C-alpha positions as CSV (number, residue, x, y, z in Angstrom):
1,M,192.4,-10.9,131.7
2,D,192.1,-13.3,128.6
3,P,192.2,-11.8,125.5
4,Y,190.3,-15.0,123.9
5,S,187.2,-14.1,126.2
6,I,187.4,-10.6,125.5
7,L,186.8,-10.8,122.1
8,G,184.9,-13.8,121.9
9,V,186.9,-15.9,119.9
10,A,188.4,-19.6,120.4
11,R,191.7,-20.0,121.6
12,G,192.3,-21.7,118.2
13,A,190.7,-18.8,116.2
14,G,192.5,-17.8,113.3
15,E,193.5,-14.4,112.2
16,K,190.9,-13.5,109.8
17,D,188.4,-14.5,112.9
18,I,189.9,-12.3,115.3
19,K,190.4,-9.4,113.1
20,S,186.8,-9.9,112.3
21,A,185.7,-10.0,115.9
22,Y,187.5,-6.9,116.4
23,R,186.0,-4.6,114.2
24,K,182.5,-5.9,115.0
25,L,183.1,-5.0,118.7
26,A,185.2,-1.7,117.8
27,K,182.1,-0.4,116.2
28,E,179.7,-1.4,118.5
29,L,181.7,0.2,121.5
30,H,183.7,3.2,119.5
31,P,183.2,5.9,122.5
32,D,182.3,8.6,119.9
33,R,178.9,5.9,119.3
34,N,178.5,5.5,122.8
35,K,178.7,9.1,124.5
36,D,175.9,8.0,126.9
37,K,177.4,4.8,128.1
38,P,180.5,5.5,130.4
39,D,181.5,2.0,130.1
40,A,181.9,1.7,126.5
41,A,185.4,3.8,126.4
42,E,186.7,1.2,129.0
43,R,185.5,-1.9,127.0
44,F,186.9,-0.7,123.9
45,S,189.8,0.1,125.2
46,E,189.8,-3.6,126.7
47,I,189.7,-5.0,122.7
48,T,191.9,-3.0,121.6
49,R,194.3,-4.3,124.4
50,A,193.2,-7.9,123.2
51,Y,193.2,-7.4,120.0
52,D,197.0,-5.5,119.6
53,L,198.2,-8.8,121.7
54,L,196.4,-11.6,119.5
55,S,197.3,-9.9,116.2
56,D,201.0,-10.1,116.9
57,K,202.0,-13.9,116.5
58,D,205.4,-13.7,118.6
59,K,203.2,-11.9,121.8
60,R,200.3,-14.4,121.2
61,A,202.4,-17.2,121.2
62,R,204.3,-15.9,124.4
63,F,200.6,-15.6,126.1
64,D,199.5,-19.3,125.2
65,R,202.9,-20.4,126.7
66,G,201.9,-18.1,129.9
67,E,205.1,-16.2,129.4
68,I,203.0,-13.1,129.5
69,D,200.0,-11.3,130.3
70,I,197.4,-9.3,128.2
71,D,199.3,-6.0,128.7
72,G,202.6,-8.2,127.5
73,N,204.3,-7.8,130.9
74,P,206.2,-11.0,132.0
75,T,204.5,-13.4,134.4
76,V,206.8,-15.5,136.5
77,G,205.9,-18.4,138.1
78,F,207.7,-21.6,139.7
79,G,206.5,-24.7,141.4
80,Y,207.5,-25.9,145.1
81,G,207.7,-29.7,144.0
82,G,205.5,-31.9,145.4
83,G,205.7,-35.1,147.3
84,G,206.2,-34.3,150.9
85,G,209.5,-36.1,150.5
86,P,213.2,-34.8,150.6
87,G,213.5,-31.8,148.5
88,G,209.8,-32.1,148.1
89,G,209.4,-28.3,148.9
90,F,207.3,-26.9,151.5
91,G,204.2,-30.0,152.4
92,G,203.2,-32.3,150.0
93,G,199.9,-32.2,147.8
94,A,199.9,-31.1,143.9
95,Q,202.5,-28.5,142.7
96,R,201.3,-24.8,143.2
97,G,203.3,-21.9,142.0
98,F,203.9,-18.0,142.7
99,R,202.5,-15.6,140.0
100,A,203.5,-11.7,139.9
101,D,200.1,-10.4,140.8
102,G,200.0,-12.7,144.2
103,F,201.1,-15.7,145.5
104,E,198.4,-18.8,144.8
105,G,198.4,-21.6,147.6
106,F,201.2,-22.1,149.9
107,G,202.1,-26.3,150.4
108,G,199.0,-28.0,151.0
109,G,195.1,-27.1,152.4
110,N,195.8,-23.1,151.9
111,D,193.8,-22.5,148.5
112,G,192.1,-19.3,148.5
113,I,194.4,-17.6,150.9
114,D,196.6,-14.8,149.2
115,I,200.3,-14.4,151.2
116,G,201.4,-12.2,149.0
117,D,200.1,-9.4,151.4
118,I,201.6,-10.9,154.3
119,F,205.1,-10.9,152.3
120,D,204.2,-7.5,151.4
121,G,203.7,-6.7,155.1
122,L,207.1,-8.6,156.4
123,F,210.0,-7.2,153.5
124,G,208.3,-4.1,152.0
125,G,207.0,-5.0,149.3
126,R,207.7,-7.8,146.8
127,G,210.3,-6.0,145.4
128,G,212.2,-6.9,148.9
129,M,214.7,-9.6,149.5
130,G,216.8,-9.0,146.8
131,G,214.4,-8.9,143.9
132,G,211.2,-11.2,145.2
133,F,211.0,-13.8,147.3
134,G,212.7,-17.3,146.8
135,G,214.2,-15.4,143.1
136,Q,211.1,-13.6,141.9
137,R,211.4,-11.1,139.4
138,Q,210.1,-7.8,139.9
139,R,207.0,-7.6,137.8
140,A,207.4,-4.7,134.9
141,A,205.8,-1.5,135.0
142,P,203.4,-1.6,132.2
143,K,203.4,0.6,129.5
144,G,200.6,3.6,128.4
145,A,197.8,2.3,126.0
146,N,197.9,2.4,122.8
147,V,195.9,5.1,120.8
148,H,194.4,4.1,117.6
149,Y,193.5,6.7,114.7
150,K,191.8,6.2,111.1
151,L,193.6,8.1,108.4
152,G,191.8,8.4,104.9
153,V,193.9,8.2,102.2
154,S,192.7,9.0,98.5
155,L,193.4,5.9,95.9
156,P,195.8,8.0,93.8
157,D,197.6,8.5,97.3
158,A,197.5,5.0,97.7
159,A,198.8,4.1,94.1
160,T,201.9,6.4,94.4
161,R,202.3,5.7,98.4
162,A,202.5,9.6,98.5
163,T,203.2,10.9,102.2
164,Q,200.7,11.4,104.3
165,R,200.3,14.0,107.7
166,I,198.4,13.2,110.5
167,T,197.8,15.1,113.8
168,L,198.5,13.0,117.1
169,A,196.3,13.3,120.1
170,D,199.0,16.0,121.8
171,G,198.5,18.3,118.9
172,K,201.8,17.2,116.9
173,T,202.0,16.4,112.9
174,I,203.8,13.8,111.6
175,D,204.2,12.8,108.0
176,L,203.8,9.4,107.4
177,K,205.1,7.3,104.2
178,L,202.5,4.8,103.0
179,P,204.3,1.4,103.0
180,A,204.4,-0.8,100.0
181,G,201.4,-2.9,99.0
182,V,198.8,-0.6,101.1
183,E,195.3,-1.3,101.1
184,D,192.0,-0.8,102.7
185,G,192.6,-1.6,106.7
186,T,196.3,-1.1,106.5
187,Q,197.8,-0.7,109.9
188,M,201.0,1.2,110.8
189,R,202.5,1.2,114.4
190,L,203.9,4.2,115.6
191,A,206.3,3.1,118.4
192,G,206.0,5.6,121.6
193,K,203.3,7.8,120.1
194,G,200.7,6.0,122.4
195,E,199.4,7.6,126.1
196,S,202.4,7.8,128.6
197,G,202.9,5.5,131.2
198,P,205.2,4.3,134.1
199,G,206.7,1.8,131.9
200,G,206.9,4.1,128.8
201,A,204.4,5.4,126.1
202,G,202.6,3.4,124.1
203,D,202.1,3.1,120.4
204,A,199.9,4.8,118.0
205,I,198.1,2.4,115.8
206,V,196.9,4.0,112.7
207,T,194.9,2.1,110.2
208,I,194.1,3.1,106.4
209,E,190.8,3.9,105.0
210,V,191.1,3.9,101.0
211,Q,188.5,6.6,100.2
212,A,186.3,5.8,97.1
213,H,187.3,7.7,94.0
214,P,185.1,9.4,91.6
215,F,186.6,8.1,88.2
216,F,190.0,5.8,89.5
217,R,189.0,2.4,91.0
218,R,190.8,-0.1,92.0
219,D,191.1,-3.8,90.3
220,G,194.0,-6.2,92.3
221,D,197.1,-4.3,91.8
222,H,195.8,-1.9,89.0
223,L,194.0,1.1,88.3
224,R,191.0,1.2,85.9
225,L,189.6,4.2,84.3
226,D,186.9,4.5,81.8
227,L,187.9,7.1,79.4
228,P,185.6,9.3,77.3
229,I,186.4,9.8,73.7
230,S,184.2,11.7,70.7
231,I,183.8,9.9,67.6
232,D,185.8,11.6,65.4
233,E,188.9,10.6,68.0
234,A,187.1,7.1,67.6
235,V,187.2,7.0,63.8
236,G,190.4,9.1,63.2
237,G,192.4,8.1,65.8
238,A,194.1,11.0,68.1
239,K,196.5,12.0,70.8
240,V,194.2,12.8,74.0
241,K,195.1,13.1,77.5
242,V,194.6,10.8,80.6
243,P,194.3,11.0,84.1
244,T,196.5,9.0,86.1
245,A,197.9,8.9,90.0
246,E,200.6,11.1,88.9
247,G,198.9,13.5,86.6
248,A,197.7,13.8,83.0
249,V,199.6,12.1,80.4
250,M,199.1,11.6,76.5
251,L,197.8,8.5,75.0
252,T,197.3,7.2,71.4
253,L,194.2,6.2,69.9
254,A,194.8,4.2,66.9
255,P,192.1,4.9,63.9
256,G,188.8,2.6,64.3
257,S,189.1,2.5,67.9
258,S,186.0,1.1,69.7
259,S,184.1,1.4,72.5
260,G,185.1,-1.1,75.1
261,K,188.9,-1.2,74.0
262,T,191.3,-1.6,76.6
263,L,194.6,0.1,76.7
264,R,197.5,-0.6,79.2
265,L,199.6,2.0,81.0
266,P,202.8,0.2,82.5
267,G,203.8,0.9,85.9
268,K,201.2,3.5,86.3
269,G,198.8,1.4,89.1
270,F,199.3,0.2,92.6
271,S,202.5,-0.2,94.6
272,R,202.9,-4.1,95.4
273,K,205.1,-5.4,98.7
274,D,207.5,-6.1,96.6
275,G,208.1,-2.5,95.5
276,T,206.8,-2.9,92.2
277,R,203.5,-1.2,90.2
278,G,200.7,-2.7,88.5
279,D,199.1,-1.1,85.7
280,Q,196.7,1.4,84.7
281,L,193.4,0.1,82.3
282,V,192.2,2.4,80.5
283,T,188.3,1.3,78.8
284,L,187.5,3.5,76.0
285,E,183.7,4.8,76.1
286,V,182.6,6.1,72.6
287,Q,180.3,9.1,73.6
288,V,177.7,9.8,70.5
289,P,176.3,13.2,70.9
290,E,172.5,13.6,70.6
291,N,170.6,15.2,68.5
292,D,173.4,16.8,66.7
293,A,171.8,18.2,63.3
294,D,175.0,18.3,61.5
295,L,176.6,14.8,62.3
296,L,172.8,13.8,61.1
297,E,173.4,15.0,57.9
298,R,177.0,14.2,57.4
299,L,175.6,10.9,58.1
300,A,172.7,10.4,55.6
301,G,172.9,7.7,53.2
302,W,175.4,6.3,54.9
303,K,175.7,2.6,56.3
304,D,177.7,0.6,58.0
305,P,178.1,-2.3,55.7
306,R,179.7,-4.8,58.1
307,D,177.3,-7.5,59.8
308,L,177.9,-6.5,63.5
309,R,175.2,-8.8,65.6
310,G,175.7,-11.7,63.1
311,R,177.8,-13.7,65.6
312,M,175.2,-13.4,68.1
313,G,172.5,-15.2,65.7
314,V,170.4,-12.1,65.0
């Protein structure tokens, strides 16, 4: 099975193209969206296996060199030599080779004949004759399938890398520490937590989905917040509570703080891959009450002497 063909990408495709192709197919073929199509689960499993291999640089390189198959199992091949002369092996013609899943060709003129079954009958399987005919290694038992999970994480939890609890398919729960630099789409691999198989259990692949928040929003490594303040707090200055990812803190407003002014809370943003954190940026929004008779009375006869729109030419 060719993972490139399964995902519909060229062999030279970049990581971004491979990821994009997988996401598109995963949405189309996810079993939850195709309950009336019994083959959808099998196709979903195929594209997942293909993506698991191609998203791993080492495994992809080994596959491209013909060292492993789509499941990561080793493929074994050797040539007979050619030319038909001394030391030329069995017969003349082009060089041929064995494969772990069957013998391809034998000498000249036998194309299309799989003699693996013949040796199976003679020697009791490919594992006979000291581990395989002519030194061929026995194919490793395949591992179980990987299992994919989606984990919704709140924006504050993503910023602080708060421990998350996930329940696996077998009913067991695991506490996960989010990685540094976590973002929407980040994947975490839990070795041996997938389906069981003859060669051991597969892995659990957890994809992080960072959820939207009612008042926080992400800006690169920073966490942004629009903070409503009253007229008296803006004019006279004040100490006000401000929510952060870790909880509320006190923020000092200078007298004469206007709407649009941004204050910075260092180290209260998102974690970076180097372990440091960005900042929380707090933008002030002065809230003017509607139809407040007392305020109107207090401001009666007062006008701001500044030319606030003069620089705009109006």
